[in-house]
C-alpha positions as CSV (number, residue, x, y, z in Angstrom):
1,M,-14.8,14.1,-24.5
2,T,-11.2,12.6,-25.2
3,A,-11.0,9.2,-26.5
4,L,-10.9,6.4,-24.1
5,P,-8.1,3.8,-24.9
6,V,-9.4,0.6,-26.0
7,I,-8.6,-2.6,-24.7
8,R,-7.9,-5.4,-27.5
9,T,-5.1,-7.5,-26.4
10,R,-6.2,-10.4,-23.9
11,P,-4.3,-10.5,-21.2
12,R,-2.2,-13.5,-19.9
13,G,-4.5,-16.2,-18.8
14,A,-7.9,-14.3,-19.6
15,P,-10.5,-16.6,-21.0
16,S,-10.4,-17.2,-24.8
17,A,-13.8,-15.2,-25.2
18,A,-13.5,-12.2,-22.8
19,P,-16.8,-10.5,-22.0
20,E,-17.0,-6.7,-23.1
21,M,-16.3,-4.0,-20.0
22,P,-19.0,-3.3,-18.3
23,V,-20.3,0.7,-18.2
24,A,-22.4,0.2,-15.1
25,G,-22.0,-1.2,-11.6
26,P,-19.1,-2.0,-9.6
27,L,-15.5,-1.9,-10.5
28,V,-14.9,-5.5,-11.8
29,D,-12.4,-6.8,-13.9
30,R,-12.2,-9.6,-16.5
31,F,-11.8,-12.3,-13.8
32,G,-14.8,-11.1,-11.7
33,R,-12.5,-9.4,-8.8
34,V,-14.7,-6.7,-7.3
35,H,-12.5,-3.7,-6.6
36,R,-13.3,-1.9,-3.0
37,D,-9.9,-0.4,-2.1
38,L,-8.2,2.6,-3.8
39,R,-4.5,3.4,-2.5
40,I,-3.8,7.1,-3.1
41,S,-0.2,8.1,-3.1
42,L,0.1,11.9,-1.8
43,T,4.0,12.2,-2.6
44,D,6.9,10.5,-3.9
45,R,9.2,12.3,-1.3
46,C,10.1,10.4,2.0
47,S,11.9,11.2,5.2
48,L,13.7,8.3,5.2
49,R,16.0,6.3,2.6
50,C,15.2,2.6,3.2
51,T,17.8,0.8,1.2
52,Y,15.2,-1.8,0.0
53,C,13.4,1.1,-1.3
54,M,15.3,4.1,-2.6
55,P,18.9,5.0,-2.9
56,E,20.2,7.9,-0.4
57,Q,21.1,10.2,-3.1
58,G,20.5,10.8,-6.8
59,N,16.6,10.4,-6.5
60,E,14.7,12.2,-9.4
61,W,11.4,13.6,-7.4
62,L,8.4,14.6,-9.4
63,A,8.0,17.9,-10.6
64,R,5.9,19.8,-8.4
65,Q,3.3,20.9,-10.8
66,S,2.8,17.0,-11.7
67,I,1.4,16.2,-8.2
68,L,-2.2,16.2,-8.1
69,T,-3.8,18.8,-6.2
70,A,-6.1,18.3,-3.2
71,D,-9.0,19.0,-5.4
72,E,-8.1,16.7,-8.1
73,I,-7.7,13.9,-5.4
74,E,-11.1,14.8,-4.1
75,R,-12.6,14.4,-7.3
76,V,-11.1,11.2,-8.3
77,A,-12.2,10.0,-4.8
78,R,-15.5,11.0,-5.2
79,V,-15.9,9.4,-8.7
80,A,-14.3,6.2,-7.3
81,A,-16.5,5.8,-4.1
82,G,-19.8,6.1,-6.7
83,L,-18.2,3.0,-8.4
84,G,-17.9,1.2,-5.3
85,I,-14.7,2.1,-3.4
86,T,-15.2,1.8,0.2
87,T,-11.3,2.2,1.5
88,F,-8.8,4.8,0.7
89,R,-5.6,4.2,1.9
90,L,-2.9,7.3,1.9
91,T,0.5,6.4,0.9
92,G,3.5,7.9,-0.5
93,G,6.7,8.2,-0.1
94,E,5.6,9.4,3.2
95,P,2.1,11.1,3.4
96,L,3.0,13.1,6.6
97,L,5.5,15.1,4.5
98,R,2.3,16.4,2.5
99,R,1.6,20.0,3.6
100,D,-2.2,19.9,2.9
101,L,-2.5,16.2,4.4
102,V,-5.2,17.3,7.1
103,D,-7.2,19.0,4.4
104,V,-7.0,15.8,2.1
105,V,-8.1,13.5,4.9
106,G,-11.0,15.6,5.8
107,R,-12.1,16.0,2.5
108,L,-12.0,12.2,1.8
109,S,-13.7,11.3,5.3
110,R,-16.6,13.4,4.2
111,I,-17.3,11.2,1.0
112,G,-20.2,9.0,2.3
113,G,-19.8,5.4,3.1
114,V,-15.9,5.5,3.0
115,E,-13.2,4.8,5.6
116,V,-9.8,6.7,5.2
117,A,-6.5,4.8,6.4
118,M,-2.9,5.8,5.8
119,T,0.4,3.7,5.9
120,T,3.6,6.2,7.1
121,N,6.7,5.7,8.8
122,A,5.5,8.1,11.8
123,I,8.0,10.4,11.9
124,G,6.0,13.6,12.6
125,L,2.8,11.8,13.5
126,E,3.0,12.5,17.2
127,R,2.2,16.0,16.5
128,M,0.0,15.4,13.7
129,L,-2.0,12.6,14.9
130,P,-4.7,15.0,16.7
131,A,-5.5,17.0,13.8
132,L,-5.6,14.0,11.3
133,R,-8.4,12.2,13.9
134,G,-10.1,15.2,13.9
135,A,-10.3,15.5,10.4
136,G,-11.4,11.6,10.0
137,L,-8.5,9.3,9.7
138,S,-10.0,5.9,10.9
139,R,-6.7,3.6,10.6
140,L,-3.1,3.6,10.6
141,N,-0.4,1.2,9.3
142,I,3.4,2.0,10.6
143,S,6.4,0.7,9.4
144,L,8.7,-0.4,11.8
145,D,11.5,-2.9,10.4
146,T,13.9,-2.8,13.7
147,L,13.7,-1.9,17.1
148,R,17.9,-1.1,17.4
149,A,18.8,2.3,16.9
150,D,22.2,1.2,15.2
151,R,20.6,-1.0,12.6
152,F,17.7,1.7,12.2
153,R,20.2,4.0,11.2
154,E,22.0,1.9,8.6
155,L,19.0,0.5,7.2
156,T,17.1,4.0,6.8
157,R,20.3,5.9,6.3
158,R,18.6,8.4,9.2
159,D,18.9,8.5,12.9
160,R,15.1,8.8,13.5
161,L,14.0,5.7,15.4
162,G,12.9,7.6,18.5
163,D,10.5,9.8,16.1
164,V,9.0,6.5,14.9
165,I,8.7,4.8,18.4
166,R,6.8,8.1,19.7
167,G,4.7,8.3,16.8
168,I,3.9,4.4,17.4
169,R,3.0,5.0,20.9
170,A,0.8,8.1,20.2
171,A,-1.0,6.3,18.0
172,A,-1.9,3.6,20.4
173,E,-2.6,5.6,23.0
174,S,-4.8,7.8,21.1
175,G,-7.6,5.0,21.0
176,M,-7.6,4.5,17.2
177,P,-8.6,0.8,16.4
178,G,-6.6,-1.8,14.5
179,L,-3.2,-0.4,14.6
180,K,-0.9,-2.5,12.4
181,L,3.1,-2.6,12.4
182,N,4.6,-3.6,9.1
183,A,8.3,-4.6,8.6
184,V,9.8,-6.1,6.0
185,A,11.6,-9.2,6.7
186,M,15.1,-9.3,5.4
187,R,17.8,-11.9,5.6
188,G,20.7,-11.0,7.6
189,V,19.1,-7.5,8.6
190,N,16.6,-8.0,10.9
191,D,15.5,-11.7,10.7
192,D,16.8,-12.0,14.3
193,E,14.2,-9.7,15.5
194,L,10.9,-11.3,14.4
195,V,9.9,-12.1,18.0
196,D,11.2,-9.1,19.7
197,L,9.0,-6.9,16.7
198,V,6.1,-9.0,17.9
199,E,6.6,-8.5,21.7
200,F,6.6,-4.9,21.2
201,A,3.5,-4.9,18.7
202,I,1.7,-6.8,21.4
203,S,3.1,-4.4,24.3
204,V,1.5,-1.2,22.2
205,G,-1.7,-2.9,21.2
206,A,-0.8,-3.3,17.9
207,Q,-1.0,-6.2,15.2
208,M,2.8,-7.2,13.7
209,R,2.7,-7.8,10.2
210,F,5.7,-8.9,8.3
211,I,6.0,-8.5,4.5
212,E,8.2,-10.6,2.1
213,Q,10.6,-8.5,0.4
214,M,9.4,-7.6,-3.2
215,P,11.4,-6.3,-6.3
216,L,10.2,-2.7,-6.1
217,D,13.3,-0.8,-5.1
218,A,14.6,1.8,-7.3
219,G,18.2,0.3,-7.6
220,H,16.5,-3.0,-8.8
221,T,19.2,-4.7,-6.2
222,W,16.4,-7.3,-5.1
223,S,17.2,-11.0,-4.8
224,R,15.1,-13.9,-3.9
225,E,18.2,-15.5,-1.8
226,N,17.9,-12.1,0.6
227,M,14.4,-12.5,1.2
228,V,13.1,-14.3,4.4
229,T,9.9,-16.4,3.0
230,R,6.7,-16.9,5.0
231,E,7.8,-20.3,6.1
232,E,10.9,-19.1,7.6
233,I,8.8,-16.2,9.5
234,L,6.1,-18.9,10.7
235,E,9.0,-21.2,12.0
236,A,11.0,-18.4,13.6
237,L,7.3,-17.1,15.4
238,S,6.4,-20.9,16.1
239,A,9.4,-21.5,18.3
240,R,7.8,-18.8,21.0
241,W,4.3,-19.2,20.4
242,A,1.3,-21.3,19.1
243,L,0.0,-19.9,15.9
244,A,-3.3,-20.7,15.2
245,P,-4.5,-19.8,11.3
246,I,-7.4,-17.2,11.4
247,P,-9.8,-18.2,8.3
248,G,-11.7,-15.5,6.4
249,R,-8.9,-13.6,4.9
250,G,-11.1,-12.4,2.1
251,G,-9.1,-9.8,0.0
252,A,-6.9,-8.7,2.7
253,P,-3.0,-9.0,1.8
254,A,-2.2,-10.5,5.1
255,E,-2.8,-14.1,6.4
256,T,-3.3,-13.7,10.2
257,W,-2.5,-16.5,13.3
258,R,-4.0,-15.8,16.8
259,I,-1.0,-15.9,19.1
260,D,-1.2,-18.6,22.1
261,G,-5.1,-18.9,21.7
262,G,-5.6,-15.4,22.9
263,E,-6.5,-12.0,21.6
264,H,-3.2,-10.9,20.1
265,R,-2.5,-11.9,16.3
266,V,0.3,-11.6,14.0
267,G,0.2,-11.3,9.9
268,V,2.2,-12.4,7.0
269,I,2.3,-10.5,3.8
270,A,3.7,-13.4,1.2
271,S,3.7,-11.6,-2.3
272,V,6.3,-13.6,-3.5
273,T,5.9,-17.3,-2.0
274,A,1.9,-17.6,-1.5
275,P,0.4,-14.7,-3.8
276,F,-3.1,-13.8,-3.0
277,C,-4.0,-12.1,-6.6
278,G,-6.9,-14.3,-7.1
279,A,-8.8,-12.1,-4.3
280,C,-6.9,-8.9,-4.9
281,D,-9.4,-5.9,-4.5
282,R,-7.1,-2.8,-4.7
283,M,-6.1,-0.3,-7.4
284,R,-3.7,2.6,-7.1
285,L,-3.3,6.3,-7.9
286,T,0.3,7.6,-7.9
287,A,0.9,11.2,-6.8
288,D,1.2,12.2,-10.4
289,G,-1.8,11.0,-11.5
290,Q,-1.5,7.5,-13.2
291,L,-3.8,4.5,-12.5
292,R,-2.1,1.3,-11.8
293,N,-4.3,-1.9,-11.2
294,C,-1.3,-3.5,-9.9
295,L,1.7,-2.8,-7.6
296,F,4.1,-4.4,-10.7
297,S,1.9,-3.3,-13.6
298,E,3.7,-2.4,-16.9
299,V,1.0,-0.2,-17.7
300,E,-0.3,3.2,-16.2
301,N,-3.3,5.1,-17.1
302,D,-3.0,8.9,-17.2
303,L,-5.7,10.7,-15.6
304,V,-3.9,13.9,-15.6
305,P,-5.3,15.3,-19.1
306,A,-8.9,14.3,-18.2
307,L,-8.7,16.3,-14.6
308,R,-7.1,19.3,-15.8
309,G,-9.1,19.2,-19.1
310,S,-12.7,19.7,-19.4
311,A,-13.6,16.0,-19.3
312,P,-16.8,15.2,-17.2
313,D,-16.7,13.0,-14.2
314,A,-18.3,10.1,-16.6
315,E,-15.0,10.3,-18.4
316,I,-13.1,9.5,-14.8
317,A,-15.2,7.0,-14.2
318,M,-14.5,4.9,-17.5
319,R,-10.8,5.4,-17.0
320,L,-11.0,3.7,-13.6
321,R,-13.0,1.1,-15.4
322,A,-10.8,0.7,-18.1
323,S,-8.0,0.5,-15.5
324,V,-9.4,-2.0,-13.7
325,W,-10.7,-3.8,-16.6
326,G,-7.1,-4.4,-17.9
327,K,-5.6,-5.9,-15.1
328,L,-3.9,-9.3,-15.4
329,P,-4.7,-12.5,-13.2
330,G,-1.5,-12.1,-11.5
331,H,1.7,-10.2,-10.8
332,A,3.6,-13.1,-12.3
333,I,6.9,-12.6,-10.0
334,N,7.6,-16.3,-10.0
335,D,7.3,-16.0,-14.3
336,P,10.7,-16.1,-16.1
337,S,9.0,-13.4,-18.1
338,F,8.5,-11.2,-14.9
339,L,9.9,-7.5,-15.4
340,Q,10.5,-5.4,-12.3
341,P,8.6,-2.0,-12.5
342,T,10.5,0.8,-13.5
343,R,9.4,3.2,-10.9
344,G,10.5,2.5,-7.3
345,M,7.9,1.7,-4.6
346,N,8.1,5.3,-3.3
347,A,6.8,6.5,-6.8
348,I,4.3,4.2,-7.3
349,G,2.6,4.4,-3.7
350,G,2.2,1.6,-0.9
């Protein structure tokens, strides 16, 4: 068995006498947060080139041989489920570009006591959805930043809005519960469409969620001034509807509000102005086998040597524990010492 890294440095904000890492029980960090959600990136490639995520050209893709196989993904997932992970969310890049996606979904859905969800741009979803549902996919989040074809083309550098809308409608008509649409709110880009996006989501029976733009773009061009804040989003929506906050958020990233006292809801993920790190229960596995305990982590734990060596499942479990145990109390976006991750969002996974 290869040696595990020893964590000796106390994270910022950790108790002065931090307890030792547990070797049994659920995946818990030094601050008592129990982790139940594993985000699994299947590829760093994408069918779009969103300006807030990646450049149009010059991207350096992960080498094919470095991408985890379906067997390797299943192995990590089974070990993680044994440690209390109950949700696997498949991300990218764009997971629909993964040729063995249906097989991966099927493998994960057969692990007892878990659900398999996916975040996608919906290009190609209309065609693949029946097979994905048959394999056990249980929930979908779909990215939709604009309803205007010209704006979509400018924002994503691709003329594919029609494909996205068809994918959304197919998902809505499939009867899959809990469909969510995600939009990154950007000043001078789509902040005049917030109400329109909610109305569209209501029309297809989905929940619209707005995300504060985060410093995760590969070009490191993010600026706080261009970010539309939680309060601005709520102010724009409140001019159209009466919003009532819904309690019981738990570890969910989105705060939600009931619209006009009815059944429809809208959410806001305010990672910058109202961080929810204190209740975070998520960890991430990148497409090339790196464990990340936070989107903004400066540290990755490499699972590949263990997966492709002779390491037993017990070592995979200890590496999952070590990653979670090293998690900081928060992402520190609002701290002067904050450093944007080297990897862009497409390489980290959503």
